[in-house]
N, C-alpha and C positions, 0 to 999 in steps of 0.2 A: 503492499500498500505505501504510495505516495507519500512525503510529505505536505504536501496541499489538503488532505483529510477527503481525497473524493472517497465517496462511499463510506466514511466513517459514518457511526453510528453514533447517537447520545440523544439521553433522555428518552421521552416516550415516542417520539417520532421515528424511533429505528424499530418498531414493531413491524413485524411483517416484510421484513426488506429479502429482495431476493439476493443472488450471489455478488451481484455486483453495486449492491448499495442502494438500490432502489426500492421505493416503497410501493408492496403490494402487487398483484398480478397484473397481467396486461389490462383484463376487463376494467378492475378498480383505475386503473390511471387514466383509460379511454372516458370513463365516469367523471374523474375529477378533472380530467381536461376537457370535455365539454362546458361547465360552469367556470374554468378557471380564469378564464379570460374576461369575461363579463361583469363577475364579483371583484378583482382586481383592478379592473375599470372602472367601477362603482365607486371602487374606495378613493381611487385618485377623482374622479368628480367631486367627491364629497370633500378633500383635503380645498380643492382648487374655490369650490364654491364658500367654502370657510374661509379662504383669502379674500374675496371679492366682498363678501356681503356687508361689509363697512364701507363701501366708497360711498353709497348713496347717501350716508350720513355724513360723511367725512365733515361739510361745513357745519354742520350742525352741534357736532361734539363738544364744542366748549359751550354753548348754554344747554346741552344734554346731560353732562358731566359737571357745570358748574365750576368752570374752570378756565384760564389761559388758553390761546390758541397754542401756544407753545407747549403748554404740557399735555394738551388733548394728543396733541401728535405722538407721544407715546404709544396711545393706542397702538397706532402703525407701527413703528420704531421696533417694540419688543416683538412682535410677529415676526417680523424682517429676521431680529436679531437669534431668539429661540431657533427661527426656522433654519436659518444658515449655519449654526452650529451643531444643530441636530442632525442635520441628512448625512455628512460623513460619521457620526457618531453612531447612530442607529444603523447604518450600514454595519458596520464593523459589530456592531452587538449581534446582528440577525448571521453574520458569519459565523460568529461564534457560537452561538445560544438556539439558533433555528431563525429562521427569515419569519414564519408565521406567527412565531409568539411575538417578535418585537413589531410586526406589522399589526399585531390586537393591542399591543402597549401604545404604539402611536396613535392607534385611532381613539383607544382609552383617553389619553391626555388629551384629544382634542374636545371631545364628548365633557371631560370634567371641564375645561376650559370654557366651553361653551354654556355648561351649566352658571358657572359661576358668574361668566358675564351678563348672562338673562335673567340675573337676580339685583343685579346691584345697578346703581347710579350715581356711584364713587370713582374718581380716576385711580386710585392705588388696586381696587380689587378688578376694576377693569382692565386696567394694565398687566396683571397677575394673570388673570384669565387668558389675554392675548398670547401671551407667551408662552402658556401651556397650550393653546391652540396650534403654535408653530413648531410643536414639535410633529406635528401629524405630519409635515413635508418629508418625514423618511418612509412614511410607507410606500411613496412612487418608488423610487430607487428599489425600496427592497421586493416590490411588488415584479418587475422586471427581473429581479434576481429569483424570484420563485419558478416567474416563467422557464427561465433557463433550466432551471435544475428539472424541470415536472412535463414540460412539452415535447413532441414529438419533433424533430426538424423541420419539417414540411408546414408547423403550422408556428413555428416559433418566430421567424420575421413579421410576419403582420401583427403577429399578437405582441411585442415589443413597440412597434409602431405605433398600433392604437393605445398601448399602454402610455407609452410617453406624451403620445399629444393630449392625454386625458386632463393636462394641466390647464392649458389652454381652453380647453372644449368647456370645464366646468366653470371657469373664470368667464367667458364670456356668455355662457348660458344664463349662469349663475346671475349675472349684473341687473337684467330687467324683472327678474324674478325678486330680486331684494329690494330693486327699487319700488316695485309694488306694493312689496309688501310694508315698506318704509312709509308709503305714503297711506296708506288705509289701514294698517294697525299699529299696535304699539311697538318701537323700535326695538323692544327686547324681545319680541317674537322672531327676528332674524337671530338671534343666539339659539333660542329653542329648536328652531328648526335647524341649524347646523346641528345641535346635540343630538336631533332626532335623524339627520342620515347618517351622523358617526356610529350610530349605535347599530341602527339596520345595516351598515357596512358592515359591523364587528359580527353582528346577528350570520351574515352569509359567510364571512371569511372564515369564520370556526366552525360553520356546518359544511361548507363546499370547497374549503383549499386545504388541503393535505399538508401536514410537514414536511419540509424538504429533510430526508436524511443524511445530505449533507455539511459535514462541518469544518470549520478551519481551526484544528489543535491551537493550543496555545493559551495565554492571557490578555483581559483586556487591557490596553496602555489606558491605566487613569492618570500617569502625567503628560501623556500625551494629550489627553483629553481637554485636560484642563489648559495647558499651551495653546491648542489649536482653538479653544474657544477665548481665550484672553486676546488674544490676536486678531481671531475675526470682530471680536467686538469693539476693538481697539480700532481696526480698518473701517468697519460699516458704518459705526456711531457718529464720526466726523464726516462719514457721506451722506449719510441720512438728515444730521443735524447740521451740515454747513452752513445751510442759507437761512438760520435761526442765530444762529454762534459768530457767521463771519468766517469766512470761509478762509482768511489771513489772522484770527484770532490767533494767540497762544495756545487755546485749549484746543482747536483744531489740529493745529501744526505740531504739537503736542502728542496729540495721538497718533496723528499720522508714524511720526516717529518713535514711539512705541508699538505699535504694530511692527514695524520693520524688525525692529530689535527680536521682538518674541519672535516671528516667523522664524530668521536666524536660529536664535539660540535652540528654536521648535524644531526646526530642519536637521540640524548638527545630533540632537539628541533622539530624532527618529531614524537617523542614519546608524544609529550606533546599538540600538537594543533590538534584542530578538524575536519580538513580537509587536512590532510599531502599530500604530492608528491607521497612519496612511504608509502606504509601501511606497517611499520617493523614488527607488531604482524603477520600479515599474510604472510608476506618475511621470517619469523622466522619459520614456521609449515615447518616439517619436509621433506613434500613432494615437496614442493617449494623450499625451502633452499636447499636440495640435488640437486633437478634437476638444479636448477642454477649453483651449484658448479662443476655438470659434465658437465654442458655448457663450463666452462672453460677449461676445457681440452679438447673437443670435438675442442674446436676453436683453442686451442693451437696445436692439432694434425693436424686438417686439413691445416692450413695454410702453415705447413713446406713442404707440395707436391709442393706447389704455388711457393716455392721459390726456392725447389731441382730441380724439373723434369723440367723446361725449360732451366737452366743451364746446368744442366748435357747433355739436349738435344744437346746445341748448342755451349757447347764447341770444338776446334778444336780437330780432330783425333791424332794431334802431342802429346797430352797430354796423350795420352796411355789408356785412359777412358774416353774422351769425343766422342759424336756420332758425331758433325760435321754437325749438321743441321741448315736452316737458321731458322729465326724466324717465318717466316707463317708457316713452317713445324713443328716446334716445340709447336705451338699454337695449331696447328689439332691432335698433338700426346696427350694433355693433354687436348682435348675437351671431348674424350669419359668419363672423370671424371662426368662432368655434366650431362650426357646423361644416365649413370648410376644412379645418384642419382634423377632425374626425374623419371626413368623406375620402382626404387626400393620404390620409395613412397607409391604405391597401395600396393606393397605387406608389408610393415611398419605398414599399416594402417589394412589391415588384420591381422597380426600377432599381435597389438595390442587390436584388438577386440575379439582373441581368447584367447590369454594368458595375457594380459594385458600392457602396455605401459611402465612398469618398465621392462618385458622381453625384450619389442621389443629395447629400451635403450640399455640394458646389450648386445642384438643379433650383435646390429651395434658395440658397441665398440670392442664387441672380434674379430668380421670382422676386423675394423680397425687396431687394433693391429696387427693381422696375416697377414695383408695389408704390415702395414711397415717394419715388421719382415722380407717377402718375399722379401719386394724391396730392403734390404740390400746385396742381393743377383744377384738381377735382373735388372744390370747397364750395361749388356753388347753389347745391342742390341736395337734398337727403338722398335722392338716389345715387349721387354721387360718391356720398361717404359710404354708403352700403357696399359699392360697387370696391371702393378702396380698402375697407374692410374684409372683405371677400379674398382678395388678393392678396394682403397682408396674412390672412389664415394659410392660405393655400401654401406662401411662403414658409410660414412657421411650421406647419403640418410636417412639409416634406423633410427639410431641416431637421427640426426636433426627432422626427423618425428615424433619421440615420443614425443620430448618435451612441444611441444604445449599442448599434451592430459594430459599432468602429469600437467601442471601449471593450466590449464583452469579447470582440474578435481580437482581444490584444492582451488580456489577463487570463490570470486561472482562474476557474470557476470556484474556488476557494474564495477569490478577493471581489466576486462578481456584487456581491450587496455594498462593500466600501467602495468599490471603484466607481459604481453607478451614482452613490452618496456624493461621491466628489465631484463628479459630473454636474449633479443637481444643483451643488454649492455655486459650482461656476457660473450656471445660471441665474444664481441667484444673485449674484456679484453685479452682474450683465445688468439685472432689474433695478438692481437699488444704483450702479451711477447712473442709469438711464434717468430713475427718478428723479436724482439731483441735479445733473444735467440739464434736464429739459425744465426741470422745475425753476432753475437758474434763467435760462431763456426767456420761459413765460412771465418769468416776473418781473424782468429788463425791458423785454419789447412788448409795451402796453399801449393802449388807448383808454380814452376818458371817455363814458358815458352819460350825461347828467355829473351826478357826483359820485359816478361808478369807475373805478379802475379795473379794466379787464385785459387780458392778453391780445392781441394786437394778430390779425391776420397775419402778417408779417414773423410773427414769432411764431404761429404754429407752422407755417412752411419751413422757419429755420428748423424746428423741431424736427420734421420729416427729413430733411438734408442730412440733419446729423445721425438720424437712422439708416437712413441712404446710406452714407457712407461706415457707417460700422458693418451692414450688412458685406457692403463691399472689403473694407479690412476683413471681416470673416471668409470671406470668398478667395483672398489673397493666402490665408492662412490655411483654409483647407486645402489649395491647389499645393500643396508642399507634402500634404500627406503623402504615406506610400501607397503608389501606384498597385502592390501585389499586395493589397489587402485582399481579405477572402469575397470572391466574387460573388459568393451566395448572399452576402451580407446577414450572414449569420456566424456566430461566433466559433471558435475553432476546438475541436476536443481537445480536452486536459489530458497536459503531459503524465504519464505515470507506466507505471511497468504491468500493472495490471491487466486482465484481459475486461474490454467494456462490455457493460450489460447488453441485452437485445435492444438493439436501436441506437446501441452510442450513448456516449456521453456529450458530443458535439453534434453539428450538423452534419456529418458525414459518419457512416460506421465504419470507415476504414480505420486503419492503426494509424497514429501518431508518433513521432519521435521527440523527444526537446532537441530544442537548439540551444549553443552553447551558452545566448543569450537569456534564456531561459522562456524564449517564445514557442510555438510551435510549428510544426512543419508540415503540412499537409494541403492537397490539392485539390480544386473545387469539385471533384469527383474520385475522390479516393486516393489520388497520388500525392505523392510526397515533393518537395522541394521549394513551392514558395512560401518564402519567410514572412513573417507576421512583421 
């Protein structure tokens, strides 16, 4: 048995394994596989709905919580910080102790946080509840890891693509629903609804998702988790609060300096210990590193649409460019972006199988850049914003769907949870940066209507140009990905000396041999020779 822990059993999930370490017989696996993708995708959508449910009431938060605008912004910032910290930590815990178990823990924390928010109108418990909700972000990369462990090769590509797109799908579809609830009921019902979705997702996961028998041997890196958390807080806190504190203030500059020092010390420590939280040597592989860098750019580009389109739709016609729509209508106009992301996920999987996930990622970034450039001139009517939203959704859906295949195609199965968690973290860093950068642009490029100052049309166009630039930079980064990436768009078999179970560990049933660098060599049809 390899040191990567392939086929290793631990805890109750080890029952009824076959000789290769896979749970249950073929009939049980087929039954589980039938529900696995929709159940895990529903969990991902529940998490993304939780993220966006606060959007319709952001402007009213100071009044609702009886506090200042600056203090109320912590309701957003706390979820951002906890979600960023949780994704790599929950991924590593899943690799060590069982992915299904940690998915249930993540969703349970979301339910608890939602209930706390639902029963309070005070700032401190609201911030605490939102921080607990942020820990649910770990469920999405863990779900992708479960799919890798449980699904047959022919279903894995499309399943990962659909799961990866669930983050945007839930956000886009949840926005109009949240707006309707906020307009017609007590705003606390938003959080009770989130708790209900989380509880339902937990019930489905518990009943229909098997626990993977694959475990990673070793201990959880507590010091690494503390160091990574400290570094992320020091980095993302000034990014999200720089507009309030001043970008050149001693606090902001000091926190950026602390982040650099902490990450350097944390990296040195992670390279020296036996069981690191994040395997930096694996993360430094070209395919993993460049995919994560491209993920930052995609996240930055994606979030610009959610900041610009609702405001453009809701600004009054008296501005000369606002479209004068209600909050609910604005949400409905943005919702097709999520629908487009969901529909193109299967297209992205087919493109990855035919041409490789690198081509799929680059195609998504091309569409994304073109959508934002076209969006700079499609601002004069409601239907034009819908067209822009759909095109952005297509680009994001194709790009997001390619990322898990690129990551899992370059890492050991025992590291799939942590590797996907790190990739999700990179997207979060991109969206956080987008929020800060676009926020500054819209705050400085303004116009006055009566006694109210609002973002100008030039500001909206500048935000879209920044997003297009981010997509083009991501395209340039993706161009340097290895061209020999798996053509199937699926992860490769794990390096091991044991015989694989029936159906194989990876996308092909053929044997695999370890490369000197720790990668895996195998061909698209079971041949050896293509390096990772």
